[in-house]
Backbone of each chain as ProteinMPNN parsed JSONL, in Angstrom:
{"seq_chain_A": "XXXXXXXXXXXXXXXXXXXXXXXXXXXXXXXXXXXXXXXXXXXXXXXXXXXXXXXXXXXXXXXXXXXXXXXXXXXXXXXXXXXXXXXXXXXXXXXXXXXXXXXXXXXXXXXXX", "coords_chain_A": {"N_chain_A": [[-8.469, 11.197, 27.287], [-8.829, 9.521, 24.405], [-6.418, 9.377, 21.647], [-6.423, 9.518, 18.067], [-4.287, 8.141, 17.173], [-3.908, 6.417, 19.342], [-6.109, 4.829, 19.233], [-5.702, 3.655, 16.637], [-3.538, 2.174, 17.002], [-4.415, 0.391, 18.997], [-6.197, -1.082, 17.412], [-4.446, -2.159, 15.405], [-2.738, -3.72, 17.091], [-4.596, -5.27, 18.211], [-5.783, -7.116, 16.326], [-5.106, -9.838, 14.333], [-4.846, -9.765, 11.456], [-5.319, -6.936, 9.848], [-6.868, -4.562, 8.009], [-6.798, -1.283, 7.032], [-8.889, 0.571, 4.987], [-11.064, 1.995, 2.399], [-14.349, 1.958, 2.581], [-16.065, -1.011, 3.327], [-15.384, -4.545, 3.989], [-17.236, -6.05, 2.721], [-18.325, -4.137, 0.95], [-16.52, -2.513, -0.64], [-15.198, 0.779, -1.166], [-13.406, 1.76, -3.095], [-11.184, 1.007, -5.807], [-8.685, 0.149, -5.28], [-8.725, -0.658, -2.567], [-10.664, -2.518, -2.767], [-9.264, -4.632, -4.303], [-7.312, -5.503, -2.508], [-9.086, -6.592, -0.75], [-10.335, -8.708, -2.232], [-8.085, -10.339, -2.577], [-7.441, -11.08, 0.044], [-9.806, -12.332, 0.676], [-9.654, -14.447, -1.205], [-7.598, -16.01, -0.323], [-8.743, -16.694, 1.987], [-8.214, -15.755, 4.476], [-8.741, -14.771, 7.81], [-9.82, -11.491, 8.628], [-9.92, -8.027, 9.895], [-11.573, -5.304, 8.768], [-11.083, -1.871, 8.646], [-12.877, 1.08, 8.114], [-11.916, 4.0, 6.768], [-13.326, 6.009, 5.82], [-15.273, 6.359, 7.437], [-14.291, 7.812, 9.576], [-12.543, 10.745, 10.016], [-10.482, 11.417, 11.545], [-9.001, 8.963, 11.984], [-8.517, 8.359, 9.236], [-6.724, 10.306, 8.547], [-4.909, 10.081, 10.578], [-3.692, 7.407, 10.373], [-2.131, 7.687, 8.185], [0.002, 9.163, 9.141], [0.827, 7.382, 11.281], [1.811, 5.273, 9.934], [3.494, 6.383, 8.209], [2.818, 6.525, 5.588], [1.299, 7.214, 2.545], [-1.259, 6.488, 1.439], [-4.33, 4.712, 1.211], [-5.555, 1.473, 0.714], [-4.149, -0.189, 3.631], [-2.291, -2.761, 4.833], [-2.028, -4.66, 7.73], [-0.268, -7.171, 9.52], [-0.222, -9.176, 12.241], [0.497, -6.842, 13.812], [2.445, -5.688, 12.159], [3.256, -3.594, 9.548], [2.679, -4.293, 6.269], [2.035, -3.53, 3.623], [0.814, -1.535, 0.737], [-1.622, -1.468, -1.66], [-0.26, -2.161, -4.1], [1.958, -3.462, -3.289], [1.028, -5.639, -1.856], [-0.501, -6.974, -3.968], [1.642, -7.57, -5.538], [3.192, -9.212, -3.829], [1.249, -11.328, -3.375], [1.061, -12.44, -5.926], [3.507, -13.344, -6.217], [3.533, -15.402, -4.365], [4.273, -14.676, -1.808], [2.763, -13.746, -0.06], [1.24, -15.604, 0.85], [3.028, -17.125, 2.026], [4.05, -15.446, 4.149], [1.79, -15.23, 5.558], [1.506, -17.854, 6.565], [4.019, -18.089, 7.864], [3.633, -16.266, 9.994], [1.588, -17.753, 11.435], [-0.985, -17.451, 10.615], [-4.075, -18.639, 9.731], [-4.986, -19.93, 6.492], [-7.145, -20.651, 3.521], [-5.784, -22.644, 2.016], [-4.126, -24.005, 3.561], [-6.006, -25.193, 5.42], [-7.207, -26.93, 3.712], [-5.124, -28.606, 3.04]], "CA_chain_A": [[-9.114, 11.248, 26.057], [-7.81, 8.646, 23.529], [-6.148, 9.965, 20.531], [-6.527, 8.819, 16.877], [-3.034, 7.389, 17.279], [-4.047, 5.255, 20.354], [-7.147, 4.008, 18.566], [-5.178, 3.017, 15.412], [-2.52, 1.418, 17.567], [-5.45, -0.621, 19.613], [-6.796, -2.011, 16.229], [-3.291, -2.809, 14.861], [-2.399, -4.791, 18.001], [-5.751, -6.318, 18.707], [-6.258, -8.024, 15.302], [-3.973, -10.533, 13.54], [-4.9, -9.137, 10.194], [-6.118, -5.731, 9.899], [-6.837, -3.745, 6.771], [-7.386, 0.01, 6.798], [-9.392, 0.472, 3.793], [-11.953, 2.689, 1.926], [-15.596, 1.213, 2.438], [-15.929, -2.186, 4.052], [-14.928, -5.82, 3.136], [-18.542, -6.359, 1.924], [-18.632, -3.016, 0.033], [-15.345, -1.593, -0.897], [-15.479, 1.952, -2.101], [-12.278, 2.366, -3.938], [-10.716, -0.12, -6.423], [-7.317, -0.386, -4.448], [-9.19, -1.418, -1.371], [-11.309, -3.603, -3.42], [-8.145, -5.587, -4.96], [-6.798, -6.222, -1.428], [-10.283, -7.5, -0.145], [-10.368, -9.932, -3.077], [-6.866, -11.182, -2.373], [-7.648, -11.731, 1.27], [-10.92, -13.34, 0.451], [-9.291, -15.591, -2.042], [-6.776, -16.646, 0.617], [-9.65, -17.121, 3.048], [-7.662, -15.273, 5.645], [-9.788, -13.909, 8.613], [-9.305, -10.224, 8.911], [-10.873, -7.109, 10.184], [-11.513, -4.128, 7.882], [-11.577, -0.531, 9.382], [-13.267, 1.879, 7.003], [-11.264, 5.257, 7.157], [-14.137, 7.114, 5.212], [-16.122, 6.646, 8.623], [-13.718, 8.533, 10.599], [-11.597, 11.567, 9.465], [-9.21, 11.365, 12.434], [-8.328, 7.702, 11.614], [-8.144, 8.533, 7.896], [-5.368, 11.121, 8.558], [-3.939, 9.654, 11.689], [-3.094, 6.04, 9.975], [-1.0, 7.978, 7.22], [1.086, 9.519, 9.917], [1.069, 6.326, 12.043], [2.529, 4.247, 8.957], [4.352, 7.098, 7.235], [2.387, 5.911, 4.18], [0.246, 8.36, 2.149], [-2.489, 6.255, 0.774], [-5.279, 3.717, 1.748], [-5.536, 0.615, 1.859], [-2.946, -0.411, 4.468], [-2.473, -4.085, 5.535], [-1.048, -5.14, 8.871], [-0.191, -8.504, 9.813], [0.53, -9.319, 13.534], [0.905, -5.656, 14.226], [3.383, -5.097, 11.345], [2.825, -2.913, 8.286], [3.089, -5.025, 5.21], [2.098, -2.678, 2.554], [-0.37, -0.974, 0.302], [-2.328, -2.253, -2.665], [0.605, -2.596, -5.12], [2.913, -4.472, -2.713], [0.129, -6.815, -1.538], [-0.77, -7.779, -5.188], [2.918, -8.279, -6.09], [3.467, -10.386, -2.82], [0.243, -12.37, -3.61], [1.351, -13.129, -7.21], [4.781, -14.111, -6.13], [3.367, -16.421, -3.271], [5.055, -14.336, -0.738], [1.83, -13.365, 0.802], [0.744, -16.774, 1.583], [4.22, -17.54, 2.827], [4.088, -14.525, 5.149], [0.684, -15.642, 6.555], [2.027, -19.144, 7.003], [5.147, -17.932, 8.763], [2.823, -15.657, 11.193], [0.602, -18.702, 11.982], [-2.329, -17.022, 10.142], [-4.775, -19.799, 8.787], [-5.481, -19.61, 5.218], [-7.8, -21.941, 3.06], [-4.733, -23.479, 1.377], [-3.551, -24.558, 4.671], [-7.049, -25.862, 5.837], [-7.343, -28.134, 2.568], [-4.107, -29.764, 3.136]], "C_chain_A": [[-8.21, 10.312, 25.201], [-7.852, 9.266, 22.171], [-6.403, 9.16, 19.359], [-5.351, 7.651, 16.889], [-3.131, 6.155, 18.184], [-5.109, 4.389, 19.749], [-6.542, 3.114, 17.338], [-4.152, 1.806, 16.021], [-3.238, 0.152, 18.336], [-5.919, -1.569, 18.441], [-5.537, -2.696, 15.685], [-2.86, -4.115, 15.756], [-3.419, -5.672, 18.4], [-6.365, -7.245, 17.513], [-4.98, -8.469, 14.593], [-3.776, -9.881, 12.244], [-5.801, -8.048, 10.161], [-5.834, -4.857, 8.518], [-7.578, -2.282, 7.068], [-7.889, 0.239, 5.247], [-10.632, 1.668, 3.434], [-13.312, 1.835, 1.594], [-15.352, -0.021, 3.433], [-15.846, -3.497, 3.364], [-16.171, -6.178, 2.31], [-18.808, -5.436, 0.783], [-17.538, -2.111, -0.093], [-15.699, -0.4, -1.615], [-14.339, 2.547, -2.937], [-11.729, 0.942, -4.459], [-9.524, -0.863, -5.848], [-7.815, -1.241, -3.262], [-9.848, -2.765, -1.728], [-10.325, -4.778, -3.836], [-7.734, -6.34, -3.564], [-7.863, -7.166, -0.76], [-10.34, -8.816, -0.869], [-9.248, -10.869, -2.762], [-7.064, -11.876, -1.103], [-8.651, -12.937, 1.256], [-10.466, -14.638, -0.15], [-8.323, -16.496, -1.127], [-7.597, -17.296, 1.736], [-8.95, -16.826, 4.421], [-8.715, -14.48, 6.583], [-9.017, -12.567, 8.992], [-10.376, -9.183, 9.343], [-10.616, -5.868, 9.159], [-11.84, -2.908, 8.568], [-11.686, 0.495, 8.149], [-12.813, 3.452, 7.41], [-12.33, 6.333, 6.708], [-15.216, 7.296, 6.463], [-15.657, 7.694, 9.472], [-12.565, 9.369, 10.019], [-10.364, 11.616, 10.258], [-8.416, 10.167, 12.162], [-7.821, 7.828, 10.141], [-6.974, 9.338, 7.743], [-4.481, 10.636, 9.406], [-3.174, 8.335, 10.92], [-1.993, 6.456, 9.013], [0.265, 8.403, 7.951], [1.58, 8.351, 10.616], [2.127, 5.501, 11.245], [3.611, 4.958, 8.264], [4.209, 6.443, 5.905], [1.199, 6.773, 3.803], [-1.045, 7.864, 1.662], [-3.025, 5.015, 1.482], [-5.4, 2.659, 0.681], [-4.092, 0.398, 2.42], [-3.037, -1.701, 5.166], [-1.48, -4.3, 6.636], [-1.374, -6.48, 9.353], [0.562, -8.675, 11.382], [1.154, -7.919, 14.113], [2.011, -4.94, 13.372], [2.925, -4.69, 10.101], [3.549, -3.736, 7.119], [3.203, -4.39, 3.917], [0.763, -2.192, 2.018], [-0.764, -1.872, -0.813], [-1.306, -2.935, -3.665], [1.539, -3.784, -4.536], [2.106, -5.757, -2.269], [-0.186, -7.747, -2.813], [0.53, -8.378, -5.674], [3.411, -9.473, -5.305], [2.539, -11.595, -3.253], [0.667, -13.226, -4.911], [2.64, -13.837, -7.279], [4.678, -15.376, -5.104], [3.861, -15.953, -2.228], [4.034, -14.017, 0.393], [1.348, -14.426, 1.643], [1.84, -17.207, 2.502], [4.167, -16.75, 4.147], [3.017, -14.853, 6.218], [1.048, -16.811, 7.329], [3.111, -19.1, 8.19], [4.503, -17.217, 10.198], [1.838, -16.551, 11.846], [-0.814, -18.074, 11.637], [-2.916, -18.303, 9.335], [-5.154, -19.278, 7.478], [-6.124, -20.956, 4.6], [-6.978, -23.177, 2.475], [-4.464, -24.405, 2.473], [-4.682, -25.597, 5.228], [-7.231, -27.035, 4.948], [-6.333, -29.082, 2.769], [-3.972, -30.596, 4.424]], "O_chain_A": [[-6.984, 10.349, 25.3], [-8.879, 9.62, 21.592], [-6.631, 7.977, 19.611], [-5.558, 6.463, 16.64], [-2.592, 5.081, 17.918], [-4.931, 3.172, 19.794], [-6.928, 1.961, 17.152], [-4.059, 0.691, 15.508], [-2.716, -0.963, 18.304], [-5.982, -2.784, 18.628], [-5.64, -3.91, 15.513], [-2.681, -5.246, 15.304], [-3.151, -6.765, 18.902], [-7.308, -8.008, 17.725], [-4.029, -7.74, 14.313], [-2.664, -9.466, 11.92], [-6.992, -8.21, 10.431], [-4.711, -4.569, 8.103], [-8.784, -2.203, 7.3], [-7.07, 0.016, 4.355], [-11.092, 2.224, 4.432], [-13.412, 1.151, 0.575], [-14.46, 0.051, 4.279], [-16.221, -3.57, 2.194], [-15.994, -6.614, 1.172], [-19.41, -5.815, -0.221], [-17.64, -0.965, 0.343], [-16.433, -0.47, -2.601], [-14.377, 3.691, -3.391], [-11.776, -0.077, -3.771], [-9.34, -2.08, -5.876], [-7.37, -2.364, -3.027], [-9.65, -3.839, -1.16], [-10.735, -5.922, -3.641], [-7.798, -7.565, -3.466], [-7.593, -8.279, -0.311], [-10.386, -9.887, -0.263], [-9.45, -12.081, -2.687], [-6.909, -13.095, -1.038], [-8.469, -14.09, 1.646], [-10.81, -15.735, 0.289], [-8.356, -17.716, -1.283], [-7.199, -18.295, 2.335], [-9.105, -17.582, 5.38], [-9.453, -13.626, 6.093], [-7.904, -12.517, 9.517], [-11.574, -9.418, 9.182], [-9.472, -5.556, 8.826], [-12.941, -2.878, 9.118], [-10.768, 0.695, 7.353], [-13.386, 4.023, 8.338], [-12.245, 7.468, 7.175], [-15.947, 8.286, 6.481], [-16.447, 8.43, 10.062], [-11.618, 8.748, 9.536], [-9.281, 11.837, 9.715], [-7.192, 10.286, 12.098], [-6.702, 7.386, 9.882], [-6.208, 9.078, 6.815], [-3.286, 10.694, 9.12], [-1.944, 8.368, 10.946], [-0.987, 5.751, 8.936], [1.39, 8.111, 7.544], [2.805, 8.221, 10.607], [3.16, 5.097, 11.778], [4.554, 4.341, 7.768], [5.115, 5.943, 5.238], [0.272, 7.02, 4.575], [-1.941, 8.682, 1.452], [-2.315, 4.352, 2.238], [-5.319, 3.141, -0.448], [-3.067, 0.725, 1.822], [-3.843, -1.785, 6.093], [-0.27, -4.139, 6.477], [-2.52, -6.879, 9.563], [1.726, -8.338, 11.602], [2.184, -7.916, 14.787], [2.469, -3.846, 13.701], [2.154, -5.453, 9.518], [4.774, -3.83, 7.035], [4.165, -4.559, 3.168], [-0.278, -2.359, 2.654], [-0.253, -2.989, -0.894], [-1.464, -4.103, -4.018], [1.812, -4.814, -5.152], [2.639, -6.862, -2.369], [-0.153, -8.977, -2.77], [0.569, -9.51, -6.155], [3.906, -10.482, -5.807], [3.015, -12.711, -3.458], [0.626, -14.456, -4.945], [2.918, -14.703, -8.109], [5.571, -16.22, -5.023], [4.015, -16.837, -1.384], [4.359, -14.014, 1.581], [1.082, -14.312, 2.839], [1.593, -17.612, 3.638], [4.238, -17.377, 5.203], [3.205, -14.794, 7.433], [0.948, -16.841, 8.556], [3.119, -19.827, 9.183], [4.853, -17.594, 11.316], [1.241, -16.105, 12.826], [-1.734, -18.237, 12.437], [-2.288, -18.87, 8.441], [-5.65, -18.153, 7.417], [-5.806, -22.084, 4.977], [-7.348, -24.351, 2.449], [-4.591, -25.61, 2.259], [-4.336, -26.752, 5.477], [-7.409, -28.132, 5.477], [-6.578, -30.286, 2.694], [-3.156, -31.516, 4.481]]}, "seq_chain_B": "XXXXXXXXXXXXXXXXXXXXXXXXXXXXXXXXXXXXXXXXXXXXXXXXXXXXXXXXXXXXXXXXXXXXXXXXXXXXXX", "coords_chain_B": {"N_chain_B": [[-7.006, 18.824, -8.73], [-4.786, 17.958, -11.156], [-1.851, 16.107, -12.176], [1.082, 16.426, -14.122], [2.64, 13.835, -15.953], [5.454, 14.125, -16.652], [6.22, 15.768, -14.563], [5.853, 14.329, -12.396], [7.91, 12.328, -12.832], [10.127, 14.09, -12.814], [10.103, 14.888, -10.081], [10.767, 12.478, -8.844], [13.137, 11.872, -9.956], [14.62, 13.913, -8.973], [14.964, 13.275, -6.216], [15.779, 10.541, -6.342], [18.446, 10.162, -8.219], [19.612, 8.282, -10.016], [17.444, 6.735, -10.87], [15.365, 4.861, -13.218], [12.7, 5.892, -14.737], [9.362, 4.859, -15.512], [6.445, 5.91, -16.784], [2.832, 5.447, -16.919], [-0.17, 6.904, -18.028], [-2.963, 5.978, -16.746], [-5.805, 6.446, -16.97], [-6.084, 8.602, -18.546], [-6.748, 10.9, -17.31], [-4.808, 12.405, -15.983], [-4.413, 11.865, -13.409], [-4.605, 9.135, -12.47], [-1.921, 7.162, -12.458], [0.433, 4.646, -13.5], [3.513, 3.79, -12.331], [6.846, 2.713, -12.913], [9.695, 2.242, -11.176], [13.147, 2.034, -11.134], [16.018, 1.486, -9.435], [19.356, 1.61, -8.297], [19.699, 2.294, -5.681], [17.642, 1.026, -4.321], [18.429, -1.551, -3.765], [18.61, -4.249, -1.568], [16.796, -3.229, 0.078], [13.502, -3.273, 1.553], [10.153, -3.892, 0.164], [8.367, -2.015, 1.187], [10.152, -0.194, 2.108], [11.2, 0.767, -0.338], [9.002, 1.919, -1.686], [8.238, 3.767, 0.087], [10.571, 5.622, -0.328], [10.006, 6.4, -2.834], [7.587, 7.769, -2.403], [8.366, 9.735, -0.573], [9.918, 11.212, -2.288], [7.769, 12.309, -3.874], [6.733, 14.002, -1.985], [4.118, 15.738, -0.628], [2.369, 15.093, -2.578], [1.145, 12.547, -3.14], [-1.985, 11.072, -2.749], [-2.988, 13.731, -2.536], [-2.676, 16.07, -4.728], [-2.083, 14.145, -6.552], [-4.111, 11.372, -7.129], [-4.023, 8.657, -7.667], [-1.398, 6.348, -7.773], [-0.199, 3.816, -9.095], [2.411, 1.604, -8.137], [5.515, 0.117, -8.905], [8.42, -1.218, -7.874], [11.987, -1.632, -8.127], [15.318, -3.124, -7.861], [18.034, -2.639, -10.349], [18.444, -5.354, -12.578], [21.313, -7.514, -12.675]], "CA_chain_B": [[-5.728, 19.141, -9.356], [-4.156, 16.869, -11.703], [-0.463, 16.193, -12.185], [1.685, 15.881, -15.485], [3.63, 12.704, -15.924], [6.751, 14.826, -16.462], [6.392, 16.385, -13.284], [6.134, 13.001, -11.282], [9.293, 11.905, -13.133], [11.23, 15.052, -12.418], [10.213, 14.776, -8.673], [11.423, 11.098, -8.436], [14.544, 11.812, -10.208], [15.316, 14.846, -8.076], [15.128, 12.664, -5.294], [16.761, 9.321, -6.741], [18.88, 10.498, -9.234], [19.828, 7.208, -10.928], [16.129, 6.165, -11.258], [14.804, 4.84, -14.522], [11.324, 6.021, -14.434], [8.433, 4.616, -16.834], [5.044, 6.29, -16.124], [1.763, 5.419, -17.903], [-1.3, 7.444, -17.606], [-3.912, 4.797, -16.827], [-7.038, 6.791, -17.294], [-6.109, 9.649, -19.433], [-7.161, 12.09, -16.783], [-3.838, 13.111, -15.419], [-4.835, 11.563, -11.946], [-4.221, 7.845, -12.344], [-0.788, 6.714, -13.114], [1.351, 3.599, -12.973], [4.913, 4.097, -12.346], [7.811, 1.728, -12.475], [10.916, 2.955, -10.844], [14.238, 1.055, -11.153], [17.281, 2.144, -9.036], [20.46, 0.869, -7.52], [19.41, 2.694, -4.222], [16.652, 0.111, -3.838], [18.992, -2.881, -3.473], [18.655, -4.542, -0.136], [15.601, -2.58, 0.901], [12.273, -4.026, 1.445], [9.279, -3.203, -0.798], [7.786, -1.027, 1.825], [11.037, 0.97, 2.184], [11.444, 1.178, -1.526], [7.878, 2.576, -1.987], [8.54, 5.056, 0.951], [11.407, 6.482, -0.861], [9.462, 7.238, -3.958], [6.555, 8.679, -1.769], [9.188, 10.886, -0.142], [10.302, 12.271, -3.346], [6.657, 12.907, -4.327], [6.203, 14.586, -0.829], [2.772, 15.784, -0.419], [1.415, 15.006, -3.689], [0.271, 11.508, -3.046], [-3.259, 11.149, -2.103], [-3.545, 14.868, -2.749], [-2.726, 16.375, -6.403], [-2.143, 12.83, -7.232], [-5.051, 10.557, -6.489], [-3.66, 7.242, -7.483], [-0.17, 6.046, -8.53], [0.188, 2.286, -9.009], [3.86, 1.752, -7.914], [6.362, -0.792, -9.016], [9.782, -0.57, -7.714], [12.866, -2.629, -7.989], [16.632, -2.784, -8.276], [18.366, -3.096, -11.75], [19.02, -6.824, -12.708], [22.617, -7.523, -13.346]], "C_chain_B": [[-5.004, 18.061, -9.926], [-2.567, 17.014, -11.751], [0.069, 15.627, -13.587], [2.56, 14.809, -15.101], [5.029, 13.033, -15.952], [7.067, 15.312, -15.245], [6.688, 15.297, -12.332], [7.566, 12.459, -11.614], [10.308, 12.703, -12.703], [11.295, 15.079, -10.728], [11.046, 13.512, -8.149], [12.762, 11.185, -8.646], [15.347, 12.769, -9.329], [15.763, 14.107, -6.614], [16.038, 11.308, -5.243], [17.187, 9.534, -8.041], [19.217, 9.594, -10.42], [18.518, 6.458, -11.502], [15.768, 6.238, -12.714], [13.151, 4.789, -14.195], [10.397, 5.774, -15.559], [6.941, 5.182, -16.083], [3.978, 6.162, -17.36], [0.598, 6.148, -17.233], [-2.624, 6.536, -17.773], [-5.344, 5.136, -17.334], [-7.207, 7.923, -18.168], [-6.544, 10.962, -18.744], [-6.099, 12.804, -15.918], [-4.0, 12.807, -13.917], [-4.446, 10.235, -11.646], [-3.117, 7.177, -13.17], [-0.237, 5.44, -12.709], [2.555, 4.035, -13.336], [5.668, 2.868, -12.12], [9.123, 2.495, -12.251], [12.089, 1.906, -10.576], [15.519, 1.767, -10.561], [18.153, 1.42, -8.086], [20.208, 1.011, -6.128], [18.424, 1.73, -3.642], [17.14, -1.182, -3.307], [19.155, -3.017, -1.958], [17.521, -4.05, 0.626], [14.31, -3.393, 0.68], [11.335, -3.103, 0.417], [8.678, -1.95, -0.254], [8.696, 0.234, 1.884], [11.172, 1.68, 0.779], [10.336, 2.253, -2.067], [7.898, 3.984, -1.148], [9.494, 6.065, 0.47], [10.946, 7.225, -2.058], [8.194, 8.145, -3.211], [7.226, 9.975, -1.124], [9.519, 11.759, -1.216], [9.035, 12.972, -4.041], [6.031, 13.862, -3.152], [4.742, 14.519, -0.648], [1.67, 15.358, -1.464], [0.593, 13.761, -3.733], [-0.965, 11.789, -2.299], [-3.856, 12.691, -2.028], [-3.772, 15.329, -4.162], [-2.765, 15.152, -7.197], [-2.968, 11.817, -6.558], [-4.511, 9.212, -6.469], [-2.239, 7.045, -8.401], [0.089, 4.662, -7.982], [1.745, 2.037, -9.068], [4.496, 0.427, -8.209], [7.689, -0.501, -8.915], [10.737, -1.857, -7.75], [14.424, -2.346, -8.319], [17.085, -3.284, -9.662], [18.895, -4.572, -11.599], [20.398, -6.659, -13.28], [22.96, -8.468, -14.181]], "O_chain_B": [[-4.58, 17.2, -9.155], [-2.072, 18.067, -11.349], [-0.378, 14.607, -14.111], [3.178, 14.837, -14.037], [5.821, 12.316, -15.34], [8.239, 15.269, -14.872], [7.648, 15.339, -11.564], [8.328, 12.171, -10.692], [11.334, 12.204, -12.239], [12.36, 15.262, -10.139], [11.837, 13.556, -7.207], [13.578, 10.743, -7.838], [16.505, 12.538, -8.984], [16.805, 14.401, -6.027], [16.83, 11.042, -4.34], [16.483, 9.183, -8.988], [19.148, 9.978, -11.587], [18.576, 5.691, -12.464], [15.801, 7.273, -13.38], [12.537, 3.912, -13.588], [10.578, 6.432, -16.583], [6.532, 4.827, -14.977], [4.163, 6.622, -18.487], [0.397, 6.029, -16.024], [-3.217, 6.434, -18.847], [-6.006, 4.331, -17.99], [-8.333, 8.247, -18.546], [-6.703, 11.992, -19.399], [-6.45, 13.726, -15.182], [-3.625, 13.72, -13.181], [-3.92, 10.07, -10.545], [-3.287, 6.724, -14.302], [-0.426, 5.105, -11.54], [2.778, 4.581, -14.417], [5.294, 2.036, -11.295], [9.553, 3.291, -13.085], [11.886, 0.976, -9.795], [16.039, 2.641, -11.254], [17.704, 0.708, -7.188], [20.42, 0.074, -5.359], [18.399, 1.642, -2.415], [16.465, -1.861, -2.533], [19.678, -2.175, -1.227], [17.319, -4.455, 1.77], [14.149, -4.098, -0.317], [11.614, -1.986, -0.019], [8.47, -0.966, -0.964], [8.287, 1.389, 1.767], [11.245, 2.904, 0.673], [10.645, 3.24, -2.734], [7.626, 5.079, -1.64], [9.338, 7.249, 0.766], [11.31, 8.366, -2.341], [7.994, 9.28, -3.645], [6.688, 11.081, -1.16], [9.414, 12.979, -1.086], [9.166, 14.018, -4.677], [4.955, 14.429, -3.338], [4.154, 13.445, -0.527], [0.455, 15.291, -1.278], [-0.518, 13.783, -4.263], [-1.019, 12.596, -1.372], [-4.975, 12.914, -1.565], [-4.817, 15.081, -4.763], [-3.333, 15.058, -8.285], [-2.594, 11.387, -5.467], [-4.492, 8.586, -5.41], [-2.079, 7.527, -9.522], [0.458, 4.361, -6.847], [2.303, 2.302, -10.133], [3.908, -0.511, -7.671], [8.216, 0.32, -9.667], [10.313, -2.971, -7.444], [14.716, -1.372, -9.013], [16.549, -4.292, -10.121], [19.631, -4.933, -10.681], [20.661, -5.857, -14.176], [24.063, -8.441, -14.725]]}, "name": "protein", "num_of_chains": 2, "seq": "XXXXXXXXXXXXXXXXXXXXXXXXXXXXXXXXXXXXXXXXXXXXXXXXXXXXXXXXXXXXXXXXXXXXXXXXXXXXXXXXXXXXXXXXXXXXXXXXXXXXXXXXXXXXXXXXXXXXXXXXXXXXXXXXXXXXXXXXXXXXXXXXXXXXXXXXXXXXXXXXXXXXXXXXXXXXXXXXXXXXXXXXXXXXXXX"}
């Protein structure tokens, strides 16, 4: 039997950019999740959203997996980057774009240049 | 269950004694806050580590009694 931990790890390792969120990228159901979706969409980064509202085990499990009490949670190349506040701060400082570039994640900016 | 801003500040300062804590009640409902925490203990730590220190101070309150805390952390400017 696969545990919640195994399923979380499979998602994190199987997707270059992964967002645990409330709702879906097309229909976020929490303002914080919505803000991260807006930032990722603005950057044109391909990512997968996992809706924790669909699955109570994932919702609880991801908090333990990351030792982070809130959703959303953004992972890039298997590494936990942060929640909404950190992502927004990094985006505003240009650090998120830099991180994506360093990890080889394509963004619209790269495509245009 | 909502939480008082002073209670949040007290919890943070118990864990991070030198912290300068500024809290704003965003929605006036005792449930959505923005907090700025400045502490020398944050120096040299990543943002994730800094936030984790604050979350640790708040123990189980985050996501439970406290629904939403927008957090900004930094080390003091010299």
